[in-house]
ROSE-4610 file (N, C-alpha, C; in Angstrom, 1 decimal, always signed):
// ROSE-4610
residu = [E/E/E/A/A/A/L/L/L/L/L/L/L/L/L/V/V/V/S/S/S/S/S/S/D/D/D/P/P/P/V/V/V/S/S/S/A/A/A/P/P/P/A/A/A/L/L/L/A/A/A/G/G/G/A/A/A/L/L/L/D/D/D/I/I/I/A/A/A/P/P/P/G/G/G/E/E/E/C/C/C/A/A/A/S/S/S/L/L/L/L/L/L/A/A/A/E/E/E/L/L/L/K/K/K/V/V/V/E/E/E/Y/Y/Y/E/E/E/E/E/E/A/A/A/N/N/N/R/R/R/G/G/G/F/F/F/Q/Q/Q/L/L/L/R/R/R/E/E/E/V/V/V/A/A/A/G/G/G/G/G/G/W/W/W/R/R/R/L/L/L/F/F/F/T/T/T/H/H/H/P/P/P/A/A/A/Y/Y/Y/H/H/H/D/D/D/V/V/V/V/V/V/E/E/E/A/A/A/H/H/H/V/V/V/L/L/L/S/S/S/W/W/W/D/D/D/T/T/T/Q/Q/Q/K/K/K/L/L/L/S/S/S/Q/Q/Q/A/A/A/A/A/A/L/L/L/E/E/E/T/T/T/L/L/L/A/A/A/V/V/V/I/I/I/A/A/A/Y/Y/Y/H/H/H/Q/Q/Q/P/P/P/V/V/V/T/T/T/R/R/R/E/E/E/V/V/V/V/V/V/K/K/K/G/G/G/I/I/I/R/R/R/G/G/G/V/V/V/N/N/N/S/S/S/D/D/D/G/G/G/V/V/V/I/I/I/A/A/A/S/S/S/L/L/L/V/V/V/D/D/D/K/K/K/G/G/G/L/L/L/V/V/V/R/R/R/E/E/E/L/L/L/G/G/G/R/R/R/D/D/D/P/P/P/Q/Q/Q/R/R/R/G/G/G/Q/Q/Q/A/A/A/I/I/I/I/I/I/Y/Y/Y/G/G/G/T/T/T/T/T/T/N/N/N/A/A/A/F/F/F/L/L/L/E/E/E/K/K/K/F/F/F/G/G/G/L/L/L/R/R/R/S/S/S/T/T/T/R/R/R/D/D/D/L/L/L/P/P/P/D/D/D/L/L/L/E/E/E/Q/Q/Q/F/F/F/A/A/A/P/P/P/D/D/D/E/E/E/Q/Q/Q/S/S/S/R/R/R]
num = [1/1/1/2/2/2/3/3/3/4/4/4/5/5/5/6/6/6/7/7/7/8/8/8/9/9/9/10/10/10/11/11/11/12/12/12/13/13/13/14/14/14/15/15/15/16/16/16/17/17/17/18/18/18/19/19/19/20/20/20/21/21/21/22/22/22/23/23/23/24/24/24/25/25/25/26/26/26/27/27/27/28/28/28/29/29/29/30/30/30/31/31/31/32/32/32/33/33/33/34/34/34/35/35/35/36/36/36/37/37/37/38/38/38/39/39/39/40/40/40/41/41/41/42/42/42/43/43/43/44/44/44/45/45/45/46/46/46/47/47/47/48/48/48/49/49/49/50/50/50/51/51/51/52/52/52/53/53/53/54/54/54/55/55/55/56/56/56/57/57/57/58/58/58/59/59/59/60/60/60/61/61/61/62/62/62/63/63/63/64/64/64/65/65/65/66/66/66/67/67/67/68/68/68/69/69/69/70/70/70/71/71/71/72/72/72/73/73/73/74/74/74/75/75/75/76/76/76/77/77/77/78/78/78/79/79/79/80/80/80/81/81/81/82/82/82/83/83/83/84/84/84/85/85/85/86/86/86/87/87/87/88/88/88/89/89/89/90/90/90/91/91/91/92/92/92/93/93/93/94/94/94/95/95/95/96/96/96/97/97/97/98/98/98/99/99/99/100/100/100/101/101/101/102/102/102/103/103/103/104/104/104/105/105/105/106/106/106/107/107/107/108/108/108/109/109/109/110/110/110/111/111/111/112/112/112/113/113/113/114/114/114/115/115/115/116/116/116/117/117/117/118/118/118/119/119/119/120/120/120/121/121/121/122/122/122/123/123/123/124/124/124/125/125/125/126/126/126/127/127/127/128/128/128/129/129/129/130/130/130/131/131/131/132/132/132/133/133/133/134/134/134/135/135/135/136/136/136/137/137/137/138/138/138/139/139/139/140/140/140/141/141/141/142/142/142/143/143/143/144/144/144/145/145/145/146/146/146/147/147/147/148/148/148/149/149/149/150/150/150/151/151/151/152/152/152/153/153/153/154/154/154/155/155/155/156/156/156/157/157/157/158/158/158/159/159/159/160/160/160/161/161/161/162/162/162/163/163/163/164/164/164/165/165/165/166/166/166/167/167/167]
x = [-132.3/-131.1/-130.7/-131.7/-131.4/-130.9/-131.4/-131.0/-129.5/-129.3/-127.9/-126.9/-127.3/-126.4/-126.0/-126.9/-126.6/-126.0/-125.9/-125.4/-123.9/-123.1/-121.7/-121.3/-122.2/-122.0/-122.9/-122.6/-123.6/-124.9/-126.0/-127.3/-128.0/-128.5/-129.1/-130.4/-130.8/-132.1/-133.2/-133.2/-134.3/-134.4/-133.3/-133.3/-133.9/-133.4/-134.0/-135.5/-135.9/-137.3/-138.1/-137.6/-138.3/-138.5/-137.4/-137.4/-138.4/-138.5/-139.4/-140.8/-141.0/-142.3/-142.7/-141.7/-141.9/-141.4/-141.7/-141.3/-139.8/-139.1/-137.7/-137.3/-138.1/-137.9/-138.0/-139.0/-139.1/-137.9/-137.5/-136.3/-135.1/-134.9/-133.7/-133.7/-134.9/-135.1/-134.8/-135.3/-135.0/-133.5/-132.8/-131.4/-130.6/-131.0/-130.4/-130.6/-131.8/-132.1/-131.2/-131.1/-130.3/-128.9/-128.3/-127.0/-126.7/-127.6/-127.5/-127.6/-128.6/-128.8/-127.6/-126.9/-125.7/-124.6/-124.5/-123.4/-123.6/-124.8/-125.1/-125.0/-125.2/-125.1/-123.7/-122.8/-121.4/-121.3/-122.0/-122.1/-120.8/-120.6/-119.4/-119.4/-120.5/-120.6/-121.2/-121.0/-121.5/-122.2/-123.2/-123.9/-123.4/-122.8/-122.3/-122.9/-123.0/-123.4/-122.1/-121.9/-120.7/-121.1/-120.4/-120.5/-121.9/-122.7/-124.1/-125.1/-124.7/-125.5/-125.2/-125.8/-125.6/-125.0/-124.1/-123.4/-123.0/-123.1/-122.6/-121.1/-120.4/-118.9/-118.6/-117.6/-117.1/-116.6/-116.8/-116.4/-114.9/-114.3/-112.8/-112.1/-112.8/-112.2/-111.9/-112.6/-112.4/-111.5/-110.9/-110.1/-109.1/-108.3/-107.3/-107.9/-109.0/-109.6/-110.2/-110.9/-111.5/-110.5/-109.4/-108.3/-107.7/-107.5/-106.9/-107.8/-109.1/-110.1/-110.2/-110.2/-110.4/-109.1/-108.0/-106.7/-106.5/-107.2/-107.1/-107.7/-108.6/-109.2/-109.2/-109.8/-110.1/-108.9/-107.8/-106.6/-105.8/-106.2/-105.5/-106.2/-105.9/-106.6/-106.1/-107.0/-106.6/-106.0/-104.9/-104.2/-105.1/-104.8/-105.5/-105.3/-104.1/-103.8/-104.7/-104.8/-105.6/-107.1/-107.6/-109.0/-109.3/-108.4/-108.5/-108.5/-107.6/-107.5/-108.7/-109.1/-110.3/-111.6/-111.7/-112.8/-112.7/-111.6/-111.4/-111.9/-111.4/-111.7/-113.2/-113.8/-115.2/-116.1/-115.8/-116.6/-116.4/-115.2/-114.8/-114.6/-114.9/-114.6/-115.5/-115.0/-113.7/-112.7/-111.5/-110.5/-109.1/-108.2/-106.8/-105.9/-104.7/-103.8/-103.5/-103.4/-103.2/-104.3/-105.5/-106.7/-106.7/-106.4/-106.3/-105.2/-104.1/-103.0/-103.4/-104.1/-104.6/-105.5/-106.4/-107.3/-106.7/-105.8/-105.2/-104.0/-103.4/-102.2/-100.9/-100.9/-99.7/-99.8/-98.6/-98.6/-99.2/-100.1/-100.9/-100.7/-99.6/-99.4/-99.3/-98.5/-98.3/-99.6/-100.4/-101.6/-102.6/-102.7/-103.6/-103.2/-101.9/-101.5/-101.9/-101.8/-102.2/-103.7/-104.5/-106.0/-106.4/-105.6/-105.8/-105.5/-104.4/-104.0/-105.1/-105.7/-106.7/-108.0/-108.1/-109.4/-110.4/-110.1/-111.1/-111.2/-110.1/-110.1/-109.6/-110.0/-109.6/-109.4/-108.6/-108.4/-109.6/-110.1/-111.3/-111.0/-109.8/-109.4/-108.3/-108.3/-107.3/-108.0/-107.5/-108.0/-107.2/-107.8/-107.1/-106.8/-107.6/-107.4/-106.3/-105.8/-104.8/-103.6/-103.2/-102.0/-102.1/-103.3/-103.6/-103.4/-103.6/-103.5/-104.5/-104.1/-105.0/-106.2/-107.4/-108.6/-108.9/-109.2/-109.6/-111.0/-111.5/-112.9/-112.9/-114.0/-114.1/-114.7/-114.6/-115.0/-116.2/-116.8/-117.9/-117.4/-116.2/-115.6/-115.7/-115.4/-115.5/-117.0/-117.9/-119.3/-119.7/-119.2/-119.5/-118.9/-117.7/-116.9/-117.5/-118.1/-118.6/-120.2/-120.7/-122.2/-123.0/-122.6/-123.3/-123.9/-125.1/-125.6/-124.9/-124.7/-124.0/-123.3/-122.5/-121.8/-122.9/-124.0/-125.1/-125.5/-125.2/-125.5/-124.4/-123.4/-122.4/-123.0/-122.6/-123.2/-122.8/-123.7/-123.4/-122.1/-121.3/-120.1/-120.3/-121.5/-121.8/-121.8/-122.2/-122.3/-120.9/-119.9/-118.5/-117.8/-118.4/-117.8/-117.9/-116.9/-117.0/-118.1/-118.9/-119.9/-119.3/-120.1/-119.6/-119.3/-120.0/-119.8/-118.5/-118.0/-116.8/-115.6/-115.7/-114.5/-113.9]
y = [+3.0/+2.4/+1.2/+0.3/-0.9/-0.6/+0.4/+0.8/+1.4/+2.1/+2.7/+1.6/+0.6/-0.6/-1.3/-1.5/-2.3/-1.5/-0.2/+0.7/+0.9/+0.6/+0.8/+2.2/+2.9/+4.2/+5.2/+6.5/+7.4/+7.4/+7.5/+7.5/+8.8/+9.5/+10.8/+10.7/+11.8/+11.8/+11.6/+12.2/+11.9/+10.4/+9.8/+8.3/+7.5/+7.8/+7.1/+7.4/+8.6/+9.0/+8.2/+8.1/+7.3/+5.8/+5.3/+3.9/+3.7/+4.7/+4.6/+5.1/+5.7/+6.3/+7.4/+8.3/+9.5/+10.7/+11.9/+13.1/+13.3/+13.9/+14.1/+14.9/+15.9/+16.8/+16.0/+15.1/+14.3/+13.4/+12.8/+11.9/+12.7/+13.9/+14.7/+15.0/+15.2/+15.5/+14.2/+13.1/+11.8/+11.5/+11.7/+11.5/+12.4/+13.6/+14.6/+14.1/+13.6/+13.1/+11.9/+11.0/+9.8/+10.2/+11.1/+11.6/+12.1/+12.9/+13.4/+12.3/+11.4/+10.3/+9.4/+9.1/+8.3/+9.0/+10.3/+11.1/+11.2/+11.5/+11.6/+10.3/+9.2/+7.9/+7.3/+8.1/+7.7/+6.3/+6.0/+4.7/+4.3/+3.1/+2.7/+3.1/+3.7/+4.2/+5.6/+6.2/+7.6/+7.7/+8.5/+8.8/+10.2/+10.2/+11.4/+11.7/+13.0/+13.4/+13.7/+12.8/+12.9/+12.7/+13.4/+13.2/+13.2/+14.1/+14.2/+13.1/+12.5/+11.4/+11.1/+10.2/+9.8/+8.4/+8.2/+6.9/+6.7/+5.4/+5.0/+4.8/+5.2/+5.1/+4.6/+3.8/+3.5/+4.7/+4.8/+5.9/+6.0/+7.2/+7.3/+6.9/+7.0/+6.6/+5.1/+4.3/+2.8/+2.4/+3.3/+3.0/+1.8/+1.9/+0.8/-0.5/-0.6/-1.9/-2.5/-1.6/-2.0/-2.4/-1.6/-1.9/-3.3/-3.6/-4.9/-6.0/-5.8/-6.9/-7.1/-6.0/-6.1/-6.7/-6.3/-6.8/-8.3/-8.8/-10.2/-11.1/-10.6/-11.5/-10.8/-9.6/-9.1/-8.8/-8.5/-8.2/-9.5/-10.6/-11.8/-12.6/-12.4/-13.1/-14.5/-15.4/-16.8/-17.1/-17.8/-18.1/-19.2/-19.4/-20.4/-21.8/-22.1/-23.3/-23.4/-22.3/-22.3/-22.6/-21.9/-22.1/-23.5/-24.1/-25.5/-26.4/-26.2/-27.1/-26.9/-25.7/-25.5/-26.1/-26.1/-26.7/-28.2/-28.8/-30.3/-30.6/-29.9/-30.2/-30.0/-28.9/-28.6/-29.7/-30.2/-31.1/-32.6/-32.9/-34.3/-34.5/-33.6/-33.7/-34.8/-35.5/-35.4/-36.0/-35.3/-35.7/-35.6/-36.5/-36.4/-35.7/-35.3/-34.6/-35.5/-36.8/-37.7/-37.7/-37.7/-37.6/-36.3/-35.2/-33.9/-33.9/-34.5/-34.6/-35.5/-36.6/-37.4/-36.7/-35.9/-35.2/-34.0/-33.3/-32.1/-32.5/-33.6/-34.1/-33.4/-32.6/-32.0/-32.0/-31.9/-31.9/-30.6/-30.7/-29.5/-29.2/-29.8/-29.6/-28.2/-27.4/-26.0/-25.2/-25.5/-24.8/-25.2/-26.4/-26.8/-26.1/-26.1/-25.4/-23.9/-23.3/-21.9/-21.7/-22.7/-22.6/-22.8/-23.7/-23.9/-22.6/-21.9/-20.6/-19.6/-19.6/-18.6/-18.9/-20.1/-20.5/-21.0/-21.3/-21.9/-23.4/-24.0/-25.5/-25.8/-27.0/-27.4/-28.9/-29.4/-30.8/-31.4/-32.4/-33.1/-34.3/-34.8/-36.0/-36.8/-38.1/-38.9/-40.1/-40.6/-41.7/-43.0/-43.9/-45.1/-46.0/-45.9/-46.8/-46.3/-45.1/-44.5/-44.1/-44.9/-44.7/-43.4/-43.2/-42.0/-40.7/-40.7/-39.4/-38.4/-37.2/-36.1/-36.0/-35.8/-35.6/-34.1/-33.5/-32.1/-31.9/-30.8/-30.3/-28.8/-28.2/-26.8/-26.3/-25.0/-24.4/-23.6/-23.1/-22.2/-20.9/-20.5/-19.3/-19.4/-20.6/-20.9/-20.6/-21.2/-21.0/-19.5/-18.8/-17.4/-16.6/-16.8/-16.1/-16.3/-17.5/-17.8/-17.8/-17.3/-17.0/-18.3/-19.3/-20.6/-20.9/-21.5/-22.0/-23.3/-24.2/-25.4/-25.8/-26.9/-27.4/-28.0/-28.3/-28.7/-27.6/-26.4/-25.2/-25.0/-25.8/-25.7/-26.0/-25.3/-25.6/-27.0/-27.7/-29.0/-29.0/-30.0/-30.0/-30.2/-30.8/-31.0/-29.7/-28.6/-27.3/-26.8/-27.3/-26.9/-27.8/-28.9/-29.9/-29.3/-29.6/-29.1/-29.9/-29.1/-29.8/-30.3/-31.1/-31.7/-30.7/-29.5/-28.5/-27.8/-27.7/-26.9/-27.7/-28.9/-29.8/-29.6]
z = [+8.8/+9.3/+8.4/+8.1/+7.4/+6.0/+5.4/+4.0/+4.1/+5.1/+5.3/+5.6/+6.3/+6.6/+5.4/+4.4/+3.3/+2.1/+2.3/+1.2/+1.4/+0.4/+0.5/+0.0/-0.7/-1.1/-0.4/-0.3/+0.3/-0.5/+0.3/-0.2/+0.0/-1.0/-0.8/-0.1/+0.6/+1.3/+0.3/-0.9/-1.8/-2.2/-2.4/-2.7/-1.6/-0.3/+0.8/+1.0/+0.8/+0.9/-0.1/-1.3/-2.3/-1.9/-1.4/-1.0/+0.2/+1.0/+2.2/+2.0/+0.9/+0.5/+1.5/+1.8/+2.6/+1.9/+2.4/+1.8/+2.0/+1.0/+1.2/+2.4/+2.7/+3.8/+5.1/+5.2/+6.4/+6.6/+5.4/+5.5/+5.9/+5.4/+5.8/+7.3/+7.9/+9.3/+10.1/+9.6/+10.3/+10.3/+9.2/+9.1/+10.1/+10.2/+11.1/+12.5/+12.9/+14.2/+14.5/+13.6/+13.8/+14.0/+13.3/+13.4/+14.8/+15.3/+16.7/+17.7/+17.5/+18.4/+18.6/+17.5/+17.5/+18.2/+18.0/+18.6/+20.1/+20.5/+22.0/+22.7/+22.0/+22.6/+22.6/+21.9/+21.7/+21.2/+20.1/+19.5/+18.8/+18.4/+17.7/+16.2/+15.8/+14.4/+14.4/+13.3/+13.1/+11.8/+11.7/+10.5/+10.0/+8.7/+8.2/+6.8/+6.5/+5.2/+4.4/+3.4/+2.5/+1.1/+0.2/-1.3/-1.7/-1.2/-1.7/-1.1/-0.1/+0.5/+2.0/+2.5/+3.9/+3.9/+4.9/+5.0/+6.5/+6.9/+8.2/+8.1/+9.2/+9.3/+10.7/+10.9/+12.2/+12.9/+14.2/+15.0/+15.0/+14.8/+14.7/+16.0/+17.2/+18.5/+18.5/+17.6/+17.6/+16.5/+15.8/+14.6/+14.8/+15.9/+16.1/+16.3/+17.0/+17.2/+15.9/+15.2/+13.9/+12.9/+12.9/+11.9/+12.2/+13.5/+13.8/+13.4/+13.7/+13.3/+11.8/+11.1/+9.6/+9.0/+9.5/+8.9/+9.2/+10.3/+10.7/+9.6/+8.8/+7.8/+6.4/+6.3/+5.0/+4.1/+4.7/+3.8/+3.6/+4.2/+4.0/+3.0/+1.7/+0.6/+0.6/+0.2/+0.1/-1.2/-1.3/-2.5/-3.2/-4.5/-5.3/-4.6/-4.1/-3.4/-2.2/-1.4/-0.2/-0.5/-1.6/-2.0/-2.4/-3.2/-3.6/-2.4/-1.5/-0.4/+0.5/+0.7/+1.5/+0.9/-0.4/-1.1/-0.9/-1.0/-0.8/+0.6/+1.6/+2.9/+3.2/+2.7/+2.9/+2.3/+1.1/+0.4/+0.8/+1.3/+1.7/+3.1/+4.0/+5.4/+6.0/+7.0/+7.6/+6.7/+6.6/+5.6/+6.2/+5.8/+6.2/+5.2/+5.6/+4.6/+3.4/+3.6/+2.5/+1.5/+2.0/+1.1/+0.3/+1.0/+0.3/-0.8/-0.4/-1.4/-2.6/-2.3/-3.4/-4.4/-3.8/-4.7/-5.4/-4.7/-5.4/-6.2/-5.9/-6.6/-6.2/-5.1/-4.6/-3.0/-2.4/-1.0/-0.5/+0.4/+0.9/+2.4/+3.0/+4.4/+4.8/+4.1/+4.5/+4.3/+3.3/+3.1/+4.2/+4.5/+5.6/+6.9/+7.2/+8.4/+8.4/+7.2/+7.1/+7.3/+6.8/+6.9/+8.4/+9.1/+10.5/+11.3/+10.9/+11.5/+11.3/+10.1/+9.8/+10.5/+11.1/+11.8/+10.8/+9.6/+8.7/+8.7/+9.2/+9.3/+10.6/+11.2/+12.5/+12.5/+13.5/+13.7/+14.3/+13.7/+14.3/+15.2/+15.0/+15.7/+15.0/+15.2/+14.6/+14.0/+12.8/+12.1/+12.5/+13.3/+13.7/+12.5/+11.5/+10.3/+9.3/+9.6/+8.7/+9.6/+10.5/+11.4/+12.2/+12.8/+13.6/+12.9/+11.6/+10.8/+11.4/+11.4/+11.8/+10.8/+11.3/+10.5/+10.6/+9.4/+9.3/+8.9/+9.3/+8.9/+8.9/+8.4/+8.4/+9.8/+10.0/+11.3/+11.1/+12.2/+12.2/+11.5/+11.7/+11.1/+9.6/+9.0/+7.6/+7.2/+7.9/+7.5/+7.5/+8.6/+8.7/+7.5/+7.2/+6.2/+4.8/+4.6/+3.3/+3.2/+4.3/+4.4/+4.3/+5.0/+4.9/+6.3/+6.3/+7.6/+8.0/+7.1/+7.3/+6.0/+6.1/+4.8/+3.9/+4.3/+3.4/+2.4/+2.8/+1.9/+0.8/+0.8/-0.3/-1.6/-2.7/-4.0/-4.4/-5.2/-5.7/-6.6/-6.4/-7.2/-8.6/-9.0/-10.4/-11.2/-10.5/-11.3/-11.6/-11.0/-11.3/-12.3/-12.6/-13.5/-14.9/-15.8/-17.2/-17.9/-18.7/-19.4/-20.8/-21.5/-22.7/-23.8/-23.8/-24.8/-24.6/-23.4/-23.1/-23.3/-23.6/-23.8/-25.2]
């Protein structure tokens, strides 16, 4: 199951058998048993034999729910401006719109609003030293989408700085 979960392409029974160090016939039997087990349990996914291999698919009965969830994030690509703004907020949080503008050199109000709508950035409060300006930071959804445990796991900014040889 673990191998099937991480495979984006169909995996043949002999390939799975080799990875598991079992006989190909035993692997084919186990795959057939899993297929039946998932069908009988009416799981949210199915195991199907396609294109010369086996692959997990979402159950067709849940197509509408899955589609709505996937479209909520995966098809909404972030623009270059959104990525830049998100990076500024992630590395400098807590941060105000004015600070983001100062770092990027352009007004980022619309981009910040979009990042808030997407759930990647949230309002953390107000800065009394800056006229009650809204303070922004990243969300848990940001951490999840980018595969981070915390913002401490962000790569060091130095690795993105141009080196002397590339100038």
